[in-house]
N, C-alpha and C positions, 0 to 999 in steps of 0.2 A: 677347512683344514687349518691346524694350528701351525706354529712354527716349527714343530717337530714332524710335520706331514702326518699327523694323526687327525682322525675325524673329531671334531668337538660338538659338544651338545648345544643346540640351539637355546636361547633364552626362553622359548616358548615350549620347550620339552622335546621337539622333534630333533632328528639328527640330520645335520647339514652335510651334503655330499660335496661334490666339486662344484655344483652350481648353487650359488646362494642367491635368494630372492631379494636381498638388500638392494635399496636404491643405490644406483651408481651415478658418479659425476660425469655428465656429458658436456660435449661442446653445444654451444647455442644452436648450431645448426642441426645437430643430431637430435636435440631435445625439441626443437621446433617441429621437425619432420615427424617424429613419433607421436608427439601430441597432436599435431594437425590430422594425421591419419586416424588416431582414436576419435577425435571429436567429429570428423566427417562421417565416421561409421555410426557414432552416436546420432547425428542428425539424419542419416538415413534410416536408422531403426525407428526413432521417435516419429519421424514423418510418414514412414511407410505404415506404421501402426495407428496413425490418426486417420482412420478411414473417412470419417465424415469430411474432415478438412480437405483430404486429397480429392474426394469426390466433387466438392464445392470448387476446388481449385481448378480442376479439369473441365468441368462443364460451364464455369463462368465466360470463358472467352468464347465458345460456340454460341453461348446464350446471348452475350452482348452483340455479337456479329449477326445473329438471327434477327435481333431487335433492329438493327441497322437495315437490314434487308427488308423487314416489314414496313418500317417508316418510309423508305425509298419507294417500295412498290405502292403504298397507299397514296404517296404524293403524286406519283406518276399516274396513277388512275384517275385521281381527282383532276389533274391537268387535262387528262383526254376528255373529260366531262365539261371542261370550261372553255367556252368558245373564244374567249379573248386570248387564250394562250396558244390554241391550235392554228395550224396553217390555214389562211382563209383568202384564196386567190380571188373569188367571185362572191362578195357578200351579197345576200338578198336585199331588195328594197322593201321597206316596210311603209305602207301608206299612212299618212297623217290623218287621224279620225277627227271627229268632232270634240267640242269641249266636253271633258268628262264630268259625270255626275259627281258632285262633292259628297253625297251620302254614301257613296261606295268606297271612298278613300279612308283607309284605316289609320292614316297618320294625323288626321284632323281631330279636334276635340269633339267629345260626345256630350257634353254638358250644355252646349249651346247649338242653335240652329247654324248650318253651314250655308255658304254662298259660292255659287259657280264663279261669279266674278263681280267686281264692282266697276262703275264707270263715272265719267265726269266729262263735261259739265252736266250735271243733272237738271231737267227742266227745259233744255234747248230743244225747239222742235225737230231740228235736223238729227241731233243726237238720239232723241227718244226714238224717231223713226228707224235709225240705224240698229239701236239695241233691240227694238221690237222684231225687226228683220232677222238679226242674229239668233234671237231665241226661236223664232218660228223655223228657220232654215237649218238648225243645228242637225248634222247628220247623226242618225241613230235615234233621237227622241228630242222632241222640242224642250226647251227649258222653261219651267214654270216662272211665272213673274216673281214669286216670293223668293227664288233664289238668285235674284239680281237686285242690286241696290246701287241708286245713284248717289253721288257726292258733288259737292260744289266745284272742287278743284284738287289737284294732286296733293297739296298740303292737307286738305281735309281727308284725302284718302289715307295718307300716312297716319293721321291721328286715329282714323277709324281701325286701321290694321293693328296699331299698337294696342288700342283699347280692346280689340277682339281677335287676339292672336290665336292662330290655329284654327280659324273658321272659314278662310277665304282662299280659293284656289289661285286667284290672280286678279288683275285690273286692267282695263282698257281706258286711256286717257286721251281723248281727241282734241286736236289743236286745229281750230277752225279759221280759215281766212277771213279777211274784213268783209267779203261779200256775203257771208253767212254768219257772221258773229252777231249782226243785229237783226237776224231773221225772227219774225213773230209767228206764233201759231196761225195757220192757215194762209201764210204767204207762200207764193210759189218761188222757187229758187232755180237758178240756172245750173244745168247739168254740167256745164264746163267748169264751174266753180268747184264742183266735188273733186276734181283732180288735184286741187291744192289742199285738200284736207290731210292733215298728218295725225299720227296716233302713236301712243307709247304703251307698251306692254309691260306690266309690272307682275313679277312672280317671285316666289322664294327660291333662292339659288342653292339651298342646302339640299344635298342628295340624300333621300331617305333610303333606309335599309332595314330589312327585317327578315331573318331566317333564309339569308342567301339570295334574296329577291331585292333588287334596286329599282328606285324609283327617280328617274333623271328629271330634273325641273325643265330642261329644254324640250325634251320629246313628249312629256306628260301633259304640261300645261302651257308653256310659251308658245310652241308651234301651233296648237290647235286655236289658241286665242288670236295669233297673228293671222292665220289662214282664214278664220272667221270674220275678222274686221276687214281684211282686203277684199274678201268675197262680197261682203255687204256693200262696200264702197263701189266695187265694180257693178253690181247690180243697180246701185243708185245712178250711176253714170250712164248705163245702157237703158234705162227706163223700166227695168224688171224689179224695181224697189217695191217690196211688199209681197212678191211671189212666195208661196209656201212650197216646202218640201225640198229634197236633194235633187230634184231634176234640174233645178236653176243654179246648181253649184258650178261656178265657171272654171275652178281650177281643180286638178287631181294632183296632189303633191304627195311625194314618197321620200322616204329617209333611208339612205344606204352608207354604210361605213366604207373606208377605204380599203382596198386589198391589202393583206398584211401576212408576212411569213410567220411561222411558228416562234413564239416568244422564247428566247434563250435567256433563262435566269440563272445560269450556272448548275454545275452538278449538284444534286441533293446530297450525294455521298460526301462530298468535301465539306459540307457544313454538318453533317451528323457523325461521320465515322470518328473524327478527333475526340469528341466527347465520349464516345463508348470505348474507344481504345484507352482513352485516359481513365475511364471508371474500371476497366479491366485491370490496368496496371495498380489502381489504388486498393483493389481487393488484395493483391500481393502485399502492398505496403501495410495494410493492417495486420496481416498474418506475421510479418517481420517486426512489426511494433510488439505485438503481443508476446512473441517468442523471446525476444530479447529482454523485455521488461519483466517478464515472468520469472526467468532464470535469475535475474538479479533480485527480484522481490522475495523469492522463495529462499534465498541464500545459496543457490546451486553454484553460481559463479564464485562467490566467496569460499565456498568449500573446496572448489577445484583449485583456487589461487592458494589456500592454505597447503595444498599438496604439492604446490610448485607449478601451477599452470602460468604460462607465458601469455601476456595479453596479446602479443602478436599472433600467437597461434589461435587464441580464441576468436579474434576479429576475422582472421584469415578463414577460419572454418565457417563462420557465419557468412562471410562474403562469398566464398565459393559455393557453398550450399544454396543460398538464395539467388545467386546469379545463374545457377543452373536451372532452377525454376523459372527465372525471368526470361532466359534465352529460350526455353521450351515454350513458354507462354507466347513470346513474340513470333517464333516460327509458327505457331499454331494459328495466330492472328493474320499473318501474311497468307498461310495456306488457305484459311477460310475466306479471306477476301478474294482469292483467285476462285475458289469454289462457288462463291456467290456472284462471281463475274462483276465484281465492283471495278468501274473503270480506273478509280485512283490506284488500284493495285495492279489490274491488267493492262491498264494504258500507259504505265511507267515502268522502267526497267527494275526488275527485281533486285538486281544488283545495287540499287540505290535504295529501294524502299526497305528491303530487309535490314541492313545496317542501321538505317534511321530508327525503326521500331525497336531493334535490340538495344542500341544505345539509350533510347528513351526508357525502356524498362530498367536497365542497369542503373540510370541516373535516379529512378524512383526508388529502387532499392537503397541506394546510398542516402537519399533523403530520408528514408524510413530509419536507418541508422542513426541519422542526426536527431530526429525527433525522439528516438528511444533513449538517447542519452539525457533528454530533458525530462522524461517522465519517471515516476517512481512506483506507481501502482498500476497492475494490469487492467484494472477496471477503467482506467482513463484512456485506453488506447482506442476504443471503438468511438467514443465521442471525438477525440482529436482526429481520428481518420475521417470522420463525417465533416468536421469543419474544413479539414484540409481538401476535401473533395468539393465542398460548396464554394470555396474560394477559389480553387482551381478551375471550376465550371465557369465562374463568372469571368475570370481571366481569358479562358478560351472563347467565350462569346464576344468579348471586347475585341480580341484579335480578329476574329471572323468578320466582325463589322467593319474594321478599319483596314483589314488586309488588302483589299481590292479597290478601296476609294480614297483613302487618305491617311495611310499608316505613316508615310513620309512626314506629314505635318504634326505628328505627335512630338512633344519635347524628347530630347534624348534620355533625359532622367527617367520619363515614363517608359521609354522602350528598355532602359536598363533594368528597371524593376520588374517589367513584364517577363523579359527574356532571361531573368535570373532563375527562373523555374522550369523544369523540363516540359511540363505539359503545354506551356504557351509556344515554346519552341517547336514541338510537335504540331500545335495547331497551325502556326504559320506555315510550317513545311508542307503540311497536308493541303493548305488552300492552294500553294503554288502547284503542287502535284495534281490537284483537281483541275485547276485551270489548263495546265499543259495537256492533260488527258482529254479534256472535253473542248479544246480550242480548235483552231484550223490547221495546226501543224500537222504534216503528213508523216512525221517521223515517229509518232506513236507516243508522244510525252517526253518526259525528261529521261536522260540516260546518265550513266556515270561521267561520260565525257563533257557534256554541257551542264553538269550540276551547279556551276557557278556562273558560267558565261551567259546563260539565258536572262540573267538580271543585269539591265543596263541603267546607268544613273541618268543619262539624257534621252530625251525622245529621239528615236532612231530617224535618219533621213529617208526620203523616198527610195533613193538607190539601195539603202540598207534593207528596207522592208521588202523591196523587190527581190533581192538576193535571199533574204530569209524565206519569203513565200516560196521561191523556187526550191529551196532546200527543205521546206517544211519544218522550220525551227520556231519553237515557241519563245516569245520575248515578253518580259514583264518590266515595266517602267517603275514599278513600286519597289525600288531596289533596296529592300531591308532584310537582312539575314536570309540569303539563298539558301537552298538546301544543302549545298556544299559545305557552307559555314556552319549550318545547324548540326552537321555531323560532328565537328570538333567542338563545338559549344556544349553538346551533350556528352562528349567524352570528358571535357574538363569539369563539367558538373558531377559526373559520376566519380571522378577521383577527388574533387575538391570537397564534396560532401562527406566522402569517407574519411578524408584527412581532418576535416573539422570534427568528425564525430570522434575520432581517436583523441584530438586535442581536448574537446569538452569531457570526454570520459576521464581524462587525467585531472583536470583542473576543476571540475565540479564535485562537490562532496558526495561520497557514496552513502550507503545506508548505515555505515558507522561513523561518518564524518571524516573520512581519510580523503585526501586530495593532495595533488602536487602544485608547485608554484606555477604562475603564469608563463614563466619563461624557463620552465623545467628541461625543454629540449635543447636549450642552450648550455646547460651544464654538463661538464664532463662525466659526472657520477651517473648521468642517465644512460650514457653509451657504454660505459665500463663500470664493472663492480668495483666499488672503493671500499677499503677497509672500514672507514668511518670511526676510526680510533679516536681521532682528535675530537669529533663531536660527541662521542660517548664519554670520554674522560671529562669533557666539560660539563656534560650532564651530571656525571658523578660527583664533581666537585660542587655544583649547584645543589645537588641533593644533601650533600654533607653540611652545607651551610643552612639549609632548611631544617635538618634534623637537630642542628644545635639550638634552634628557636623553639622546637616543639616541647611539649611536656613529655616527661619520661614515662614509659609504659608502667602500669601498676603490676602487671604480672611478671614475676622475676624470669621466667623462661623467655618470654617476649623481649624483655630487656637484655638478656644475655645474647639472644639471637640478633638483635639489633646491633649491639656492640660488636659481635663478631663480623657482621656484614659491613658495617662501617670501617672496620679495621681493614678488611679486604678491598673495600672501595678506595681507601686512602692508598693502599699498596697498588691497586689497579691504575690509579691516576698517575702513580709514579712510573709504572712499567708493567711488563707482562706479570700475570698472576701465577702463583706456584701454591701447592698444598702447604697449609700451616697446621701447627699443633692443635689449634682449635678444631680444625676439620676432622681430625681424628675422633675426638670426643662427640662430634655431631654426626659421625657417620654411622649411627645405629649399631653400634657395637663392633664395626669392623676394626681390625688391628692396625691397619695401614692408614697413613694420612691420605686422603683423597680430596681433591678440590670438588665443590659442589658442581653439579651438572647445570643447575639453574640458580641463578643469583639475582635477586632483586635489590637494587640500590636506590631506596627512596622512591619507589615507582607511585606516580600518582596520575590521576585522570580527573580533569575538571570538565563541567559542561556549563554552558552559559544558558540560562533559562529566564523567562520573562513571565512576570506576574503584576497585574493591575498596572501595566504600561510601564513598569521599571524592570531594568535587567539586573540579575545577580547571578553569581557562581555557586555551583554545587559540586562537591567533591565526592565522586563515586568511589574512588581509591585515593586514600590519604597517607602518603608516604610509607609504602610497605618495604621493610628491610627483611629479606628472607633468604635462606639458602637450603637447597634440596640435593641430597647426596644421590648417587646412583644406587640401585636397588631397593629403592624406597617407594613405597606408596603413600603419597602425601595427601592428605584429605582436607578439603575446605569445607567448613559448615558455616551456615549463615542464613538469615532470613531473606526473603525476597527483597531485592534492593540493597543487600549488604555489600556487594562489590565483587562477588565470586566470579561471575560471567565476565565482568569487565576486566579483571585481572587476567584471566585466561585469553580474552580477546587481545589485550595488550602483548602477552606473551607470544601469541600466534602471529602477530603483525596485522590482525584484522583492523584494529584501531591503533593510533599512535598515542603515546603517553603525553600528558601535558608537562610533566617533569619527571625527573629521574630516569633511569635506565634499567635494563635487565639484560644479562648475559646468559645465553643457552649454548653450552659447549664452547664458552669462550667468545661467541660471536654476539655482538650488540643488536638488539632489536631496533636500534635507531638507524641501522645501515639501510640505505635506500632499496638495495637489492637483498631480499631475504632468502635467496635460493639455497644458500648453504644450511640455514636454519630449518627451512621447510622441508627439505629432503631429508631430515633427520628426526622429523616429528610426525606424529599422527594425531588427528583430531576427531573425536566424536562430539559434535556440537550439541547444543542443549535441545534443539529441534531437529528432527529428521530432514536431511536434505538430499532427496532421492527422486528420481524420475519415475513417474507412475507406470510408464510403458516400457521400462527396461527391467530385465530380470536381475536376480541376485548375481548371477554369475557374470552378466554383462556389466553391471556396476563395478565389480571388482576389477575386471579386465580394463575398463575405461580408466579408473583410478590407478591402476598398475601403470599404465602407459603414461598418465600425467606424472606420477611419482618417479618414474625412471626405472621401473623394474625391467629387466631384459625382456624381450618379446617371447622368447622360447620358454619362459617360466610363468606366462600370464595363465595358462589353463591350469597348471599344477598349483600355482599359489592360490587362485580363486577356489579350486576344489578344497585345498588344504585348510582355509580360512573358513570357508562354509561349514566344513566339518567340525572345526573348533567351536564354533557359535551353534551348532546344531541345526543348520539350514541346508544340509545337503540334499534333503528330499524336496526343497522348495527352490533349488537352484535355477530351475527353468521357469518358475512362475514370475509374473510381473510384480513388482514392488507395490504397485498400486492395489493388488489383492492381499498383501501382508496385513497381519494384525499389527496392532501397536508395539507388542513386545518383539514380534519379528522384524519389524523396521529397526527397532533399537539394536537388536542383535546384528543386523547387517551393517548398521552405522558403526558399531564396535569392530566388526570385521575390517571395514574400510580404514578404520583409525590403525589397525595392525599391519596394514600393507607396508611392505619395503622394509620390514624389521626396523622400525624407528627406534631411536634411542630416547626419546621423549614421546610420552603419550598423554594427551589431554582427554579426559573423560568427564564431560559436562552432564551430570545427572543421567548416566548411561543406562541405568536399569528402571528408569520411569516407564510404567506401563507393562512391565514383565510379570508373569505369573510366579509364584514362589520357586517352582522347579527351575525355570529358565534363568531367574535371578541368581539362584544358587550356582547354577552351571557358570554363568558369567563370573561370578565371584571367584571360583576355582580357576577360571581363566586368566583373570587379573592377577591373581596370586602367583600363577606360573610365569607370566609374561614380565613381571616386575624384575625379575633376576637380571642384573646387568643393564637395566633401564630406569627411568624415572617415569612413574605414573602420577599424574596430577588428577585428583578426583574430587569433584563437587557432588554433593548429594544433600537430599533432605531427609534421608533415612539414617536414623541414629544407629540402627542395627548394622547397616551397611558400613558406616564409618567405624563401628566398634570392632567389626570382624576384619575389614581390609586396612584400616589405616595404621601404618607404622608410626606416622607422625600426624596429629589432628591439629588444625589451626581453626580457630572459632573467629569469624569476622562479624563486625557490627559497626555500621555508620562508616563503612570504608576503611576501618583499621583492624589489625589483628589484635584480639583482646585475650587470647589464651593459646598456649602452644605446648604440645607435649603428646606423649603416647596416651592411649586411652586409660591406662591404670594411673598414669602421673596426673592426668586432669581429674579422675574421680577422686583421688587422694587429695588434690589441692581444693576442689570446689564440691565434692561429695557431701552428702548429708549423713553418711553412716553406712551400716550394713544391714542387709536383710538375711535373717536366719528362718529357714523353713525346716520344721521337725516332722517327719514322717512317722506316724504311730503304727504299732502292730494291729492287724485286723483281729476281730474276736476269733477265738478258736486257737490262736497261737500262743506260745508261752508269753505271758505278760500282757496279753490283749484282753479285750472285753471290759466291761464297766465303764465308769466315767473316767476313762483314761486321759482324755484332754484335760479335765480339770485337775487331776492329780498332777500331771506334768506342769500345768500353769502355776499350782501352788509351790511346787519345788522350784521352779525358775524365778517366782516372785521373792521367795526367801533369799536366793542366792544373789539375785541381781538387783537388790534394793527396790522391790515392788514393780519391776518391769512387767507390763501387761501385754498380752498378745494383740497384734493387730487384726488377726483373723484366726478363727477357731472353728474346727469341725471334728467329726468323729476319727478322721484319719490324718488330719493335717493341722498343725498350729504354726502360725508365722509371727515373728517378732521383728521389731525394728529396733536396732541398737545404735543409738546416736554416736557421732564421731568422738565425742568426749569419753565414751565408755569403751573406746578400743581395748584398752588394757583389761577389761574385765571379759573380753572374749575367751581367754583361756578357762576362767572359771565356769563360764557359761558351757563351753563344750565338755568340760570335765564332768559337769553335773549332768548334762543329757546323756553322756556315755554311760553313766552309773544307773540310768533308769532302764529297768527291764522293758518298759512299754515302748522304748524308742527304738524304731526300725532303721532310720537314716537321718542324717543331719546335713542340710545344704546351706553354705553361706556364699553370699554374692554382694558385691559392692553396689552403690546406687547406680541406677542406669545412667547412660551418657546424656539422655534427654534432660535429666535433672541439672547435669553440669552445663548444658547448653543454655537452658533457661536461666540458670543463675548468672552465667557470663553476660548473656545479652540483656538481662535485667539491669545488671549493674551498669552497662554502657548506656542503657536508655536512662537511668537514674542520673548519671553524670551529665548526659546531654541536656536533660530536663532541668538540672540545677543550673547549668551554664546559660540556658536560654531563659530561665525563670518562668517556664510554663506553668500555667494554672489550669484547673479544671473545676467545674461545678459538681457538687455532691448534694444530692438530696437526703438530709437527715429524716428518719422516720419521726412521726410526732410522738411526743411524750404526754403522759396524762396531764390534762389541765391546760394544755397549749393548743390553740387553734385560732384560725383566722377566717374572715369572710371575704369572699370575691366581690367585686362590683355587682355581680349578678345576684348576690345574697347566699350562694351556696357555700357550705363550709369546707375548706380545703386544708387537710392536715399537713403537717411537715414544714421543714425549712430548708432553703436552698442556700448553700455556703460555697464559698470559693477556697480551694485548697491547693497546695503545692503538688504537682504530679509526683507520685511516689510516696506521699506521706501516708503513714500506716495507722496513726491514731489522731483524732482530733476531739476537741471539747466543744460542744455546741453552746449556743447563746444561753441556754438554761442550766449549763453546767454538766450535762450528761456527757459521757466519754463514749465515742464511737470508734469501732474498728473499720478501717477501709482496706479492701481487698482489691488488688490491681491484677489484671491479666494482661496478656500480650496478643496482638492480632497477628495477621499472616506477615505483616511488615515488621513485627518486633516491637511495635509502638505499644506504650503502657496505656491500658484502658481501664477505667474505673467500672467494676461490674458488681459491686456488693458494698453496702453500708449497713452496719448492724451495731446496736449498744452492747458494750462489753458487760459480761456478767461480773458478780462479786468476785469469783475465783480468779477470773482473768485480771481484775483490777489489782488483786492482791499479788499475783505474780508479777504484774507490770510494776508495782511499788518495790518489789525486791530486785527488779532488774534495773541497773544503774543507767542503762541506755534507753529506758522505756519512758522518755519524756512525752508529754501531751501538749500539742499546740491548741490554741483557742481559735475557734473557728467563728468567723463573723458573716452574718447572713448576706447575701448578695442583694444590691440595691435594687429598686424598682417595686412597682405595685404588685399586686398578687396577679393581676392580669398579664403584666409584663414577664412574670415568672412561669407563664403557663408552658413554656419550652425550656429544655435544659440548654446549657451553654453550647452544646453541639451545633446549635443554629448559628453560633457566632464564630468568627475566627479567633484563634488562639492569640493571646496577648504575648508579644515578645519584646525584648528590649529595643529602644530606639535605633541603637547602632547595629541591629541584626538585619542584613538585608533580607527583603521579602523572598520567599521561596516560589518556585513556579507552581502552576495550578495542579499539575499531576504530583509534583513533589509535596505540595501542601496537602493534597488528598491523602497521599501515602503516609504523611507524618502528622496528621492532625491529632490533637489532643483529646478528640471527642468523636464518637461515631455519629454517623448521620441518623437523624431520627424522623418520624412522622407525628404529626399533631395527634395528640391523645383525645379520648372522649371524656366529656363531663368534666373538662378542667383538669384531668389527669394526663401526665406526660406518657408517651408510648414506651412500650418495652425497649430497653437500650440493648442493641445487638452488638456483640463483639464475637465475630466468628460464629461459634456454635453457642456462645454464652448469651443468655437472655435473663434479665432481671427487671422486675417491675419495682419502681421506686417511686413513692408518693411526692407530689410537688410541695410548694411552701406556701404559707399564708403571711409569712413575716414581710415587713417593709423596713428593713434596717439598712443603713448605708454600707456600702461594700468597702472592706478594708483589706489590703494585702496581708498575707500570712507568711511568716518567716519560713524560709525553706529549711526542711529537716536535713540534718547532716547525712551525707551519703555514706553508708557503712564501707569499710575498707574490706578487701578480700581476706578471709579469715582462713587459715589451713584447717584440714580436717581434725576434728577433736577439739577445736577451739571456738566452736560456733557460739554466738553470743546468746541466742535464745534456747540452745540446747533442745531442739525439737525437730522432728521429721515433718517436713512440709508436704502435705497431701494435696492433690488437685482438688479444687472446688467444682463440683458439679452443680450448676445452677438449673432448678427446674423450669420448664417451659411456662408454666402457670404461675401467676404472681402470688405472693403469700397471702395468707388469709387475713392478716392483720399487718399493720405497718410495724416494722421492726422485727419481723419474725426472721430468725436466723436461717441462712441457707444451708441446706443439708450438705455435710461433709462426707465424701465417701473415698474409700481407698482406691488408688489406681489399680485397675485389672492387671494381672501379670500377662494377659494377651496383648496389651498395649506396648509392652517394652520386651525387647530381646536383649537380654544381658549376658555377660559371661559369668558363669557360676562354677563353682568347685564341689564335687561330692566327695565327702571325706568323712571319716569316722575317728579321726585322731586329732590331737591338738597340733601336731606337726603339719598336717595337711591343711588345717585352718590357717596357720601362720604362713605356710607358703602361699596360700591364696591372698592373705592380708599384705604380705610383703611383694606382691606383684608377679610372682612366678606363675607362669601359665600352666594349669594342671588340665583343664578341658575347655572344651568350647560347646555351647549349648546348640544342639542341632534343631532340625525342624520340629521335632516332637518334643523338645524341651530337655531331653536327656543329655548328660554330659558326654562329650566324645573326646577321647584322647587323641592328642597330635603328637606322636613321638618326633624326637629329634629337634623341636623347636622350643625355646623358652624365652622368656624376656620380653620387653616392650616392642621388640622388632617383629614380633609373629604377625601374621595376617590379621 
């Protein structure tokens, strides 16, 4: 409703009732709540539709707990089969057998003969009799003589064992009394002296083990040798010396273990469960990492922030959504622990275990947020998650090793590092819970009441232990971080990691380089919205100082605009701005003076780049002074890297300008809080920022909530905008299934949400089909009323049709400014006249009509020849200098009966764009002194030889970038043709000798000077590659550019080595020309730079010719110096405004810029009533 209570018409053409969908200013609490609810709904929709992730997240907890159950059951089953672990009250006795056979021992060497034992002293009669008796009486089987060897003494035995390791089971070393020491062979000995004989048993003390079977040296070799020696001595004492067989064994010895209860090694669950619960939480951590990092990487968060998203609402939505999943997973873990009857869960109070696991999961989620602020690419989340899991697993193992034995002995610093992570806190708590559940306490483990009291610092006294045993209380003397303290430690970690995440999210640069200061939270401006006027005015004064030091723009319109905005900047620095008289003239024909909606005061953006170890500065936007009035579609044109997107990013607050300022509806973009600006603007970014699993309707409802549209209007506003962009039938389809054009249309609809006053459209029609593009054009034309539309595009047709004001940017600066007709008049190359002839059979038709009309026009226009001629159509190009002769041309054509229609159009906007950007590149090349190599075709009588002997025609010379004519070393004059690549850089793509006619015309042209070219130095072999393989030469005071910037602004294209000494084709976009190499060996000398031509208005062009595009063939010319074919640009390549007229008045209206019609899809003129002048769409 307007001030009179009447319905008013919306700027987009719809009628607004009592409810308006415009964004409203809300309190922080209201905005936070509305955005939080919308973001939570978005989380629910995206996660519920990610079926594979949901299935994995639901089954991973049961799967990990099942693995724990399998491990525990396997270990328990293995323990049941291990005698040393089971209860053994009556161990069986195992008899000691005879000396084992060394040939059956698998642990001895196989490359040498083995021995059952060795003995000393060898050769003594008594000892030899004892050894002979041992061999014959060995139980089981007698020992052959060759498996026994005697040595002189124990020292000799050691030497033998060292020299023959792995071949002897043991040794017997007898110590004889004096009565027997001197015994000779055949002498009798006293039996009583035998009782004084001693012996030493020597065996290998290493326990042998193979495939679970152990061979203990005591029971395998030592005891049998000892029993055999004592039995032989007994028989010698009793007179049974020399008896054969086992019947004379005096002793029956058996070996039995001591009775032992079951071995309690601790609960296996307490050692295994923490690792797998930790792994389950790490699975959630990777999902959190990927989700947060992907939204930032795809620009989704930036797009929401441009719509007014609060950081607090964003992080709160992520925290609530992921905490819900974490609590669900924790409850599932505890429930499964009870289901599998794990004592660590069933033996302790659930009121203590459940909060412990829940707080652990919440702390892991917060830790995931912390890692997400440090990552920039989604692909890094899985490797980082794996590294975190590996390090956490090592920490848990360390805690399990020291938890029950010596954790109190660890340094406090080591304990602080370990317990700074949630998984080690969980591991220590699970160890205590496990011991409490599997100990002797009768209370059933730990409860909430004794969560801290069970941990005692000093060893309990006997009376304390008696009282605790009576109460069944578990006690631990390893008093480090009891479970009760672990609860608050995990809670502090959950909050601390989240706060640290928020801090790093603000102080670390985002993808656009934006960040806050280290102590931003101490500044009052962070907690309340400041006006930012002082900072803005200081930036304006600094921009005025910088503008006084810069070179004045060469374009008159740009210079006038800069002067106007500098005057407004001075006024702004003194006080509030008001409309001025200059604003009325700049307001696209409006009668009332109106202040610009967008004002750029010397806006600049610099980037620090590094190349070859040195850092330099590159200016993406270089001091832009500009004002845009309401109701205007302002179009920015420029090559890739010209600064268009950077300018829009500065205006939307996505990146901060390096210097200067901009006002949007009077609000400075330097204000820390841009909620006022963002609530009044809509942005369609260069690349689509959409969720693949949300529908078009859900996207618009989400952004409506973020933008501040009242909730009751979400559905109607979404339906209205989808209908405006032609997506009403695809409203319920996922955006991931949209085509490229449909996604762009949805992005345009998002930009129109909330009736914004400023709309930024960055290449909004990229990827659209012609019908959809035309539909969006009509929509832009409707919504610009009462608004400002900033449009960047690569389509000259789109800029021509939509742009009320067009600015052409090159190298970060605005080079030309004005309406389409104004730019064509200032930089165009003339007019195109199309003559439609009558067909045969009509009056005046038939015969050689085209030739007749051509002859008449040639007589009237001083020899003007058609550029294209057929039986029904003849086309002429009228240079700008012949504009005054258009009256005569139209009069002559109207008098011809053969003429059916006459169409006159100005030069296409693409020619204007190329002319402006070419001039900018020439200026930059002249300032930098850039040089390029040119291969001059060989002339007759000039050739050279390579070191290999092959003839190589041609000469390589160095020329200034942009030079049009050069004289070779032999005096031949060559013409140089330069093109522009996708970055707008000048590239040499054709060199050809000038003909006699061209030389004659050049001599008549006062500006047609010729530079002497000097061949580049080096041998013929060194000249096999053009200069594109070398870096461009620049002045010594010019800072080096970064690698990517150097690649984008290199003076020569990349090449590949040619065959047979010839250079490869030089590729410039789709241009390709084969140029022969040189055989000259002349010293290189610099060539004076050609003067950069100043901009000449239409009709005063120096060369007085229409520049057609050079189409270079893919195949090389048949001979050096063959000129490249020149072809006329096809009309299908250019959409241009044209006027159909049959009168001189109509022609002059078109010439004077009055809009008569607009070329439609089929090329026919379409009248647009009620609009005229340069402010038309």
